[in-house]
N, C-alpha and C positions, 0 to 999 in steps of 0.2 A: 545554574552548572553552567561552565564554560564551555564553549562549543569552538571547533578548531575548524581550522579550513579545510582540512584531510579528510572530516567528518563529512562536510557540505561538499568536497566533489566526489565523496564515496556517495551518496545519496544521489548527486544527480547523474552521475555514470550507471547506476542501479534503473535509474529510471529513463536516460536513456536506452538500456539495454532492454528495457522492458521486466526486468528482475524487481521480486519483491525481496530480496533478502541481499542483505547490507553487511558487511563486515568490516567492524573498526577493530583493528589491532587484533586482540586476539577475543573479542565477544562478536558474537552475531545476532542480528535480528532481521524476522521474516516480519514484515507488514502484512496486514490482510488484503488492502486493495490498493490501486495507483492513487487514490484520492488520499489515504491514510501516509502514503510515499509522498505526496505533495504539499501535506500537512507539515508531515515529518521537515521537507527542505523549508516550510515557511518560517517553521518555528528556529530552526538551524540560522537563516539567515534574518531574524529578526534578532536573535541571540547576541549574533556578531556584532550588529549594529548598537545594541546598548553596549557592548561591552568595548569597541572604538569609542563609543561615545563620553563613555564614564572615563574612559583612559585620557581624551582628550586628543585622540589620531582623528575623529572627524567629528567637525563641529555641530551644534545644537541646530535650532531652528534660524534661518537667516533673519539678520537686520532690514528692518524697512528703515526708510525715511523717505518724507512724501513732503513733497516740498507743494504749497498753495500760493498763487500770487491774484492778483484780483488788479482791475484799472479800474483807474479813478477813485473815489471816495465812499 
């Protein structure tokens, strides 16, 4: 499922207010606990990062270049 920044903002706002009910446009979701709401936030953030990586907006793993030197033979 494609997530949006608006959905993430709505989840974070609900968490900050201590609410367990979140509305996304015409849909309303009520979470059973704060932990379930936090899990939803983590899932949306993960999905947004995956979408950004797939579209090329966010780079993948950073490249590492290692240089070693030695003294003498």
